[in-house]
C-alpha positions as CSV (number, residue, x, y, z in Angstrom):
1,M,-65.1,147.3,-31.1
2,F,-68.5,146.1,-32.3
3,E,-70.9,143.8,-30.7
4,L,-74.4,142.4,-31.1
5,K,-76.0,140.8,-28.0
6,N,-79.0,138.6,-28.1
7,I,-80.4,140.2,-31.0
8,T,-83.9,138.6,-31.8
9,K,-86.0,139.5,-34.9
10,S,-89.3,138.2,-36.3
11,F,-91.0,139.1,-39.4
12,G,-94.8,139.5,-39.3
13,G,-94.9,137.1,-36.2
14,R,-94.5,134.2,-38.4
15,T,-90.7,134.0,-39.3
16,L,-88.1,134.0,-36.5
17,A,-85.2,135.4,-38.4
18,N,-82.9,136.0,-35.4
19,D,-83.1,134.2,-32.4
20,S,-80.8,135.6,-29.6
21,V,-78.0,136.2,-32.1
22,S,-74.6,137.3,-30.6
23,I,-71.5,138.4,-32.7
24,S,-68.3,140.2,-31.2
25,I,-66.0,141.9,-34.0
26,K,-62.5,143.1,-33.2
27,R,-61.2,146.4,-34.5
28,G,-58.9,146.3,-37.7
29,T,-60.2,142.9,-38.7
30,I,-62.0,141.2,-41.6
31,H,-64.6,139.1,-39.9
32,A,-66.5,136.8,-42.1
33,I,-70.2,135.5,-41.3
34,V,-71.3,132.4,-43.1
35,G,-74.4,130.3,-43.2
36,E,-77.0,128.8,-45.2
37,N,-79.7,130.8,-47.3
38,G,-82.2,132.0,-44.5
39,A,-79.7,131.5,-41.6
40,G,-80.3,135.2,-40.6
41,K,-76.8,136.6,-41.6
42,T,-78.2,139.6,-43.7
43,T,-80.9,140.1,-41.2
44,A,-78.5,140.7,-38.4
45,M,-76.2,143.0,-40.4
46,R,-79.3,144.9,-41.6
47,I,-80.2,145.3,-37.9
48,A,-76.6,146.7,-37.3
49,Y,-77.0,149.1,-40.0
50,G,-80.5,150.3,-38.9
51,F,-82.1,149.0,-42.2
52,Y,-84.3,146.7,-39.6
53,T,-84.9,147.3,-36.0
54,A,-84.4,144.4,-33.5
55,D,-87.3,143.0,-31.5
56,S,-85.0,142.5,-28.5
57,G,-81.3,142.8,-27.7
58,E,-78.8,145.5,-27.9
59,I,-75.8,146.9,-30.1
60,L,-72.5,147.9,-28.4
61,L,-70.0,150.3,-30.0
62,D,-66.5,150.4,-28.0
63,G,-68.5,148.9,-25.0
64,R,-71.2,151.5,-25.2
65,R,-74.6,150.8,-26.2
66,V,-76.1,152.6,-28.9
67,E,-79.4,153.0,-30.6
68,I,-79.5,152.6,-34.4
69,K,-83.0,153.3,-35.6
70,N,-82.1,153.8,-39.3
71,P,-78.9,154.0,-41.8
72,H,-78.7,157.7,-41.0
73,D,-77.9,156.8,-37.3
74,A,-75.4,154.0,-38.4
75,I,-73.4,156.2,-40.7
76,A,-73.3,158.9,-38.0
77,L,-71.8,156.1,-35.8
78,G,-69.3,155.2,-38.5
79,I,-71.0,152.0,-39.8
80,G,-71.6,151.6,-43.6
81,M,-73.1,148.8,-45.4
82,V,-72.9,147.6,-49.3
83,H,-75.9,145.4,-50.0
84,Q,-75.8,142.3,-52.0
85,H,-78.0,144.1,-54.8
86,F,-76.7,147.5,-55.6
87,M,-78.6,150.5,-54.4
88,L,-77.6,152.9,-57.1
89,V,-79.4,155.4,-59.3
90,E,-78.7,154.0,-63.1
91,N,-79.2,157.5,-65.0
92,M,-77.0,159.6,-62.4
93,T,-73.3,159.7,-62.3
94,V,-70.9,158.1,-60.2
95,L,-70.1,161.2,-58.4
96,E,-73.7,162.0,-57.9
97,N,-74.5,158.7,-56.6
98,I,-71.5,158.7,-54.0
99,V,-72.6,162.1,-52.6
100,L,-76.4,161.6,-52.8
101,G,-77.6,162.1,-49.3
102,A,-74.1,163.5,-48.0
103,E,-73.9,166.3,-50.3
104,S,-71.1,169.2,-49.6
105,T,-72.1,172.6,-49.6
106,T,-70.8,176.0,-50.2
107,G,-73.5,178.4,-49.1
108,I,-76.5,177.2,-50.7
109,K,-74.7,175.5,-53.6
110,L,-73.4,172.1,-53.8
111,D,-69.8,172.0,-53.8
112,Y,-69.0,169.0,-56.3
113,A,-65.4,170.3,-56.6
114,R,-64.6,169.3,-53.2
115,A,-66.5,165.9,-53.4
116,R,-64.7,165.2,-56.5
117,D,-61.4,165.8,-54.9
118,K,-62.4,163.6,-52.1
119,I,-63.3,160.7,-54.4
120,L,-60.3,161.0,-56.3
121,R,-58.2,160.9,-53.4
122,L,-60.0,157.6,-52.0
123,S,-59.7,156.1,-55.4
124,A,-56.1,156.7,-55.5
125,E,-55.6,155.5,-52.1
126,L,-57.4,152.2,-52.4
127,K,-56.7,151.7,-56.4
128,L,-60.4,151.9,-57.0
129,E,-60.4,153.3,-60.4
130,V,-63.6,154.8,-61.3
131,N,-64.7,157.8,-63.5
132,P,-66.5,160.3,-61.4
133,D,-68.3,161.4,-64.4
134,A,-69.5,158.0,-66.0
135,L,-73.0,157.2,-65.9
136,V,-73.7,154.2,-63.8
137,E,-75.9,152.5,-66.3
138,N,-72.8,152.2,-68.4
139,L,-70.6,150.6,-65.8
140,S,-69.7,147.1,-65.5
141,V,-70.8,145.1,-62.6
142,G,-67.2,145.2,-61.0
143,Q,-67.1,149.0,-61.5
144,R,-70.5,149.4,-59.7
145,Q,-69.2,147.4,-56.8
146,R,-66.4,149.8,-56.5
147,V,-68.9,152.7,-56.6
148,E,-70.7,151.2,-53.5
149,V,-67.6,150.7,-51.6
150,L,-66.5,154.5,-52.2
151,K,-70.1,155.5,-51.5
152,A,-69.6,154.0,-47.8
153,L,-66.0,155.2,-47.5
154,Y,-66.8,158.8,-48.6
155,R,-68.9,159.0,-45.4
156,D,-66.0,158.3,-43.2
157,V,-67.0,155.0,-42.0
158,D,-64.9,152.8,-39.5
159,I,-66.9,149.6,-40.0
160,L,-67.9,148.2,-43.4
161,I,-70.2,145.6,-43.9
162,L,-70.3,143.8,-47.3
163,D,-73.2,141.3,-48.2
164,E,-72.2,138.8,-50.7
165,P,-69.6,141.4,-52.4
166,T,-68.0,139.0,-54.8
167,A,-71.3,137.3,-55.9
168,V,-71.3,138.9,-59.3
169,L,-67.6,139.5,-59.8
170,S,-65.3,137.5,-62.1
171,P,-62.4,135.6,-60.6
172,Q,-59.7,138.6,-61.6
173,E,-62.3,141.1,-60.2
174,V,-62.3,139.2,-56.9
175,V,-58.4,139.2,-56.8
176,D,-58.5,142.9,-57.2
177,F,-61.4,143.5,-54.7
178,F,-59.5,141.4,-52.0
179,A,-56.4,143.7,-52.6
180,V,-58.9,146.7,-51.9
181,L,-60.3,145.1,-48.7
182,R,-56.7,144.5,-47.4
183,L,-55.9,148.2,-48.1
184,I,-58.9,149.3,-46.2
185,K,-58.2,146.8,-43.4
186,N,-54.6,148.4,-43.3
187,Q,-56.0,151.9,-42.7
188,G,-57.3,150.5,-39.6
189,K,-60.8,150.0,-40.7
190,T,-63.1,146.9,-39.9
191,I,-64.7,144.8,-42.4
192,V,-67.8,142.4,-42.0
193,L,-67.9,140.0,-44.8
194,I,-71.2,138.0,-45.6
195,T,-70.3,135.2,-48.0
196,H,-71.3,131.7,-49.0
197,K,-67.8,131.3,-50.6
198,L,-65.8,129.1,-48.1
199,E,-62.4,129.4,-50.1
200,E,-62.9,133.3,-50.0
201,V,-63.4,133.1,-46.2
202,L,-60.3,131.0,-45.8
203,A,-58.4,133.5,-47.9
204,I,-59.4,137.1,-46.6
205,S,-60.8,136.8,-43.1
206,D,-59.3,136.7,-39.6
207,T,-62.2,135.4,-37.8
208,V,-65.4,133.6,-39.1
209,T,-68.8,133.2,-37.4
210,V,-71.3,130.5,-38.4
211,M,-74.9,131.0,-38.3
212,R,-77.7,128.3,-38.6
213,D,-81.5,128.5,-38.2
214,G,-81.3,132.1,-37.2
215,R,-78.7,131.4,-34.4
216,T,-74.8,131.7,-33.9
217,V,-73.4,128.3,-33.9
218,E,-69.8,129.2,-33.3
219,T,-67.0,131.8,-33.9
220,L,-63.6,130.6,-35.0
221,E,-60.2,131.8,-35.8
222,T,-59.9,131.4,-39.7
223,A,-56.3,130.2,-39.3
224,K,-57.5,127.3,-37.2
225,T,-60.2,125.7,-39.4
226,D,-60.8,124.5,-42.8
227,S,-63.5,124.3,-45.6
228,K,-64.8,120.8,-44.3
229,E,-65.3,122.0,-40.7
230,L,-67.0,125.2,-41.9
231,A,-69.2,123.3,-44.2
232,R,-70.2,120.8,-41.7
233,L,-71.1,123.7,-39.0
234,I,-73.0,125.6,-41.7
235,V,-75.2,122.6,-42.9
236,G,-75.2,120.4,-39.7
237,R,-73.8,117.5,-41.6
238,D,-70.8,116.5,-43.9
239,V,-71.0,118.1,-47.1
240,L,-69.6,116.9,-50.5
241,L,-67.3,119.6,-51.7
242,R,-66.9,118.0,-55.1
243,V,-69.2,117.0,-58.0
244,E,-69.6,113.4,-58.4
245,K,-70.8,112.4,-61.9
246,A,-70.5,109.5,-64.4
247,K,-69.2,109.9,-67.9
248,S,-71.8,111.5,-70.2
249,N,-73.6,109.6,-72.9
250,P,-74.9,112.1,-75.3
251,G,-77.6,111.5,-77.9
252,K,-79.1,113.3,-80.8
253,T,-78.4,117.2,-81.2
254,V,-81.1,119.2,-79.4
255,L,-79.4,122.7,-80.1
256,E,-77.6,123.9,-83.2
257,V,-76.2,127.5,-83.4
258,N,-74.5,128.6,-86.7
259,D,-72.9,131.8,-87.4
260,L,-74.9,133.7,-84.7
261,V,-74.4,137.4,-84.7
262,V,-75.9,139.7,-81.9
263,D,-75.2,143.4,-81.4
264,S,-75.2,144.9,-78.0
265,E,-74.8,148.4,-76.5
266,H,-73.2,147.1,-73.3
267,S,-70.7,144.5,-74.3
268,S,-68.9,143.2,-77.4
269,G,-72.2,141.3,-78.5
270,L,-71.8,138.0,-80.4
271,R,-69.8,137.3,-83.5
272,N,-70.0,134.2,-85.6
273,I,-70.9,131.9,-82.8
274,T,-71.2,128.2,-83.8
275,F,-71.7,125.1,-81.4
276,N,-74.2,122.4,-80.5
277,I,-75.4,120.7,-77.5
278,R,-76.7,116.9,-77.5
279,E,-79.1,115.3,-75.1
280,G,-77.5,114.2,-72.0
281,E,-74.6,116.6,-71.8
282,I,-73.6,119.8,-70.3
283,V,-71.6,122.4,-72.3
284,G,-70.1,125.1,-70.4
285,I,-69.0,128.4,-71.4
286,A,-66.4,130.5,-69.5
287,G,-65.6,134.1,-69.8
288,I,-65.1,137.4,-68.1
289,D,-68.5,139.2,-67.7
290,G,-69.3,141.4,-70.6
291,N,-67.6,139.3,-73.2
292,G,-71.1,138.1,-74.9
293,Q,-72.4,135.4,-72.2
294,T,-75.5,137.4,-71.4
295,E,-76.4,138.1,-75.1
296,L,-75.9,134.4,-76.0
297,I,-78.2,133.1,-73.3
298,E,-80.8,135.8,-74.0
299,A,-80.8,135.4,-77.7
300,L,-81.2,131.7,-77.3
301,A,-84.2,132.3,-74.8
302,G,-85.9,134.7,-77.2
303,L,-85.2,137.8,-75.2
304,L,-82.8,139.4,-77.5
305,P,-83.0,139.9,-81.3
306,I,-80.3,138.4,-83.5
307,K,-78.8,140.1,-86.3
308,S,-78.0,136.9,-88.6
309,G,-77.2,133.4,-88.0
310,S,-79.4,130.4,-87.4
311,I,-80.8,128.6,-84.1
312,K,-82.2,125.4,-84.3
313,I,-83.8,123.3,-81.4
314,N,-84.6,119.7,-82.2
315,G,-84.3,120.6,-85.8
316,K,-86.8,123.6,-85.8
317,S,-85.7,127.0,-86.6
318,A,-85.9,129.3,-83.3
319,A,-84.6,132.3,-84.7
320,G,-86.9,135.3,-84.4
321,L,-89.2,133.5,-82.0
322,N,-90.2,135.3,-78.7
323,A,-89.6,133.9,-75.0
324,K,-93.0,132.1,-74.9
325,E,-92.7,130.5,-78.3
326,I,-89.1,129.3,-77.3
327,R,-90.4,127.7,-74.0
328,Q,-93.0,125.9,-76.0
329,L,-90.3,124.1,-77.7
330,G,-89.1,122.6,-74.3
331,V,-86.7,125.3,-73.2
332,A,-86.4,126.5,-69.6
333,H,-84.0,129.5,-68.5
334,I,-82.5,130.4,-65.3
335,P,-81.3,133.9,-65.9
336,E,-78.1,135.4,-64.5
337,D,-80.2,138.5,-62.9
338,R,-82.9,136.9,-61.0
339,H,-84.5,140.4,-60.2
340,K,-84.6,141.5,-63.9
341,R,-85.2,138.2,-65.6
342,G,-86.4,135.9,-63.1
343,L,-89.0,137.4,-60.6
344,L,-91.7,139.6,-60.0
345,L,-90.6,140.9,-56.6
346,G,-93.8,142.3,-55.3
347,W,-95.7,138.9,-56.3
348,S,-96.1,135.9,-53.9
349,L,-94.1,132.6,-54.1
350,A,-97.2,130.9,-55.5
351,E,-97.5,133.5,-58.4
352,N,-93.8,133.4,-59.1
353,S,-93.7,129.7,-59.2
354,I,-95.8,129.5,-62.3
355,L,-94.4,132.4,-64.4
356,G,-94.1,131.2,-68.0
357,Q,-96.6,128.5,-67.3
358,Q,-99.5,130.7,-66.3
359,Q,-101.6,129.6,-69.4
360,D,-101.2,125.9,-68.9
361,R,-104.4,124.0,-68.3
362,Q,-103.3,122.6,-65.1
363,F,-103.1,126.3,-63.6
364,A,-105.9,128.0,-65.9
365,K,-109.4,126.7,-65.7
366,A,-110.1,129.2,-68.5
367,V,-108.7,132.5,-70.1
368,G,-108.3,134.8,-67.1
369,L,-109.4,132.4,-64.4
370,M,-106.7,130.9,-62.7
371,S,-106.9,127.9,-60.2
372,D,-105.5,128.8,-56.9
373,E,-105.7,125.5,-55.4
374,A,-103.6,124.2,-58.2
375,I,-101.0,127.0,-58.1
376,N,-100.6,126.8,-54.4
377,K,-100.3,123.0,-54.6
378,H,-97.4,123.3,-57.2
379,S,-95.7,126.2,-55.3
380,R,-95.7,123.9,-52.2
381,K,-94.0,121.2,-54.0
382,I,-91.3,123.6,-55.3
383,I,-90.7,125.0,-51.9
384,E,-90.5,121.6,-50.2
385,K,-88.4,120.0,-52.8
386,Y,-86.0,122.9,-53.2
387,D,-85.9,124.0,-49.7
388,V,-87.0,127.5,-49.9
389,R,-87.3,129.5,-46.9
390,P,-89.6,130.7,-45.4
391,A,-91.9,127.9,-46.7
392,D,-95.0,130.0,-47.2
393,V,-96.5,130.5,-50.5
394,F,-98.1,133.8,-49.6
395,Y,-94.7,135.4,-48.9
396,T,-93.6,137.9,-51.7
397,A,-90.3,137.1,-53.7
398,K,-88.7,140.4,-52.3
399,S,-89.1,139.1,-48.8
400,L,-86.7,136.2,-49.4
401,S,-83.0,136.2,-49.3
402,G,-81.3,136.1,-52.5
403,G,-80.1,132.4,-52.2
404,N,-83.8,131.5,-51.6
405,Q,-84.8,133.5,-54.5
406,Q,-82.5,131.6,-56.7
407,K,-83.7,128.3,-55.4
408,L,-87.4,129.3,-56.2
409,I,-86.4,130.1,-59.8
410,I,-84.2,126.9,-60.1
411,G,-87.1,124.8,-58.7
412,R,-89.7,126.5,-61.1
413,E,-87.4,125.8,-64.1
414,F,-86.1,122.3,-63.3
415,E,-89.8,121.1,-62.7
416,T,-90.9,121.8,-66.1
417,G,-89.0,118.8,-67.4
418,P,-87.1,121.0,-70.2
419,K,-85.4,119.2,-73.2
420,L,-83.0,122.2,-73.2
421,L,-81.9,124.0,-70.2
422,L,-80.3,127.6,-70.4
423,V,-78.4,128.0,-67.2
424,S,-76.6,131.4,-66.1
425,Q,-74.8,131.7,-62.9
426,P,-77.2,129.0,-61.1
427,T,-75.3,129.1,-57.8
428,R,-74.8,132.9,-57.5
429,G,-75.4,133.8,-53.9
430,V,-76.4,130.3,-52.7
431,D,-75.2,128.4,-49.7
432,I,-72.7,125.4,-49.7
433,G,-75.7,122.8,-49.0
434,A,-77.7,124.3,-51.7
435,I,-74.9,124.4,-54.1
436,E,-74.4,120.7,-53.7
437,F,-78.2,120.3,-54.4
438,I,-78.2,122.2,-57.3
439,H,-75.0,120.6,-58.7
440,R,-76.7,117.0,-58.1
441,K,-79.8,117.9,-59.9
442,L,-78.1,119.4,-63.0
443,I,-76.4,116.1,-63.2
444,E,-79.5,114.1,-62.5
445,M,-81.3,116.2,-65.3
446,R,-78.3,115.5,-67.8
447,D,-78.5,111.9,-67.1
448,K,-82.4,112.0,-67.8
449,G,-81.5,113.3,-71.2
450,A,-81.6,116.9,-71.0
451,A,-79.1,119.2,-73.1
452,I,-77.8,121.8,-70.9
453,L,-76.0,125.1,-71.5
454,L,-74.0,126.4,-68.4
455,I,-72.5,129.8,-68.0
456,S,-70.9,130.5,-64.7
457,A,-68.3,133.1,-63.4
458,E,-67.1,130.1,-61.1
459,L,-64.4,128.4,-63.1
460,E,-64.4,125.4,-60.5
461,E,-68.1,125.0,-61.3
462,V,-67.6,125.1,-64.9
463,L,-64.7,122.8,-64.8
464,A,-66.7,120.3,-62.5
465,L,-69.9,120.2,-64.3
466,S,-69.2,120.6,-67.8
467,D,-68.7,117.6,-70.4
468,R,-67.4,120.0,-73.0
469,L,-66.2,123.5,-72.4
470,F,-65.8,126.7,-74.6
471,V,-64.0,129.9,-73.5
472,I,-65.8,133.2,-74.8
473,N,-63.7,136.4,-75.4
474,S,-64.9,139.6,-77.0
475,G,-67.9,137.8,-78.2
476,R,-66.2,134.9,-79.9
477,L,-65.7,131.2,-79.1
478,I,-61.9,131.1,-79.2
479,A,-61.2,127.7,-77.8
480,E,-63.1,124.3,-77.0
481,L,-61.4,122.5,-74.0
482,D,-61.7,119.0,-72.2
483,P,-62.9,120.0,-68.8
484,A,-61.2,116.8,-67.4
485,E,-57.8,118.1,-68.7
486,A,-58.0,122.0,-68.6
487,T,-57.0,124.1,-65.6
488,A,-58.2,127.1,-64.4
489,E,-55.0,129.1,-65.1
490,E,-55.1,127.7,-68.8
491,I,-58.9,129.1,-69.0
492,G,-58.0,132.4,-67.1
493,L,-55.3,133.2,-69.8
494,L,-57.6,132.6,-72.6
495,M,-60.3,134.6,-71.1
496,T,-58.2,137.5,-70.6
497,K,-56.3,137.1,-74.0
498,S,-56.4,140.5,-76.0
């Protein structure tokens, strides 16, 4: 049905993102595209959607060559795309976001009644429950994902491209989302799924194309492959798909939290949270998004005020300190939202590599006078050590793939040598090879004596990395489990317990 033939695309004449990429997609199938961060997956699909224009090559639809110069052309041809980072207007309603750019009119008036009927019909057919009148800013991540899918289907697309659609979803939301994808497929539509999660590829797709270094490596029938073969094709070597670690040897207490209470407009907040973390251990917290994990990490990082309770870091009170003061206590923070909290997207990789450290003497010769040489040297070290692509300190953060943005943040925070590391969703949107590397670095930092708080929507990740594990539900820590004995099913029941 849909084919990219010999697509080549470079950016600024320096970075070859796609090198004669060819992908053939059959009608009525779910076709997965996998590869490392920077392999060219998203670029190829953004060319298919008209977001970028190829330097050379062609696009065929039902055997006919088509010109796709912009997303409007793509939509007219029945091609829709949901991007990794949602493109919704926060202060508009669900209905307004879905019809934006495709408004129905009666005479000179917008026909919202007809649009509402169509949205409700699509919602019912696909079991996508959304309130057309709700403001997007009040929706959960999973609900926003549904709005993006409805936005594409509202335009009557036959091909739906999804870029990392499950990166921000909880395990239960993934199950529900896959049920939706199967319903869409059963209606005869074609789905292209860009993802790093091999277990999801095996669970949902019919065919999978592997990309590496901007090229297509191989296309396989999903039923005839497995995670080990896919990982080897993606990275070009055998990949360890499990976490290897010795038993922890915890030392003195680094973080003490007692009866912490934090209010929130967007979740249940925190209620009487009490726990501690010692040197040389990883404490994991599992829970469905919106149950207080964000508030916990941000309160500890000095980004959110606390209502009551106490926080001590190495015996010193940290309650009421700002983010800069918290960092000076030896705390590093990997945020769950890399765009909102982790990066200045319009700034260079060099500038982003020293965020939070810009006043350190190694980077600042004097107040307001920075050392470009020292900053660039530091940035190159992180880029090389953490395999950030493209390896160019002058690139802007927004020009990187989501996974490479994450590696830049992780490198920046790890290289500060923290005593306490606050980690939220460390491998979100990151490829299989980088996941292996990040897991190894976390264990390495633990073994060097760092105290680590880990929050992840990936239950397998929390179970594999944690030395102690808590479950959070409605803003409370409701259970402490031994990760060596707990199961994903047991944790899932606790997470959803009402």
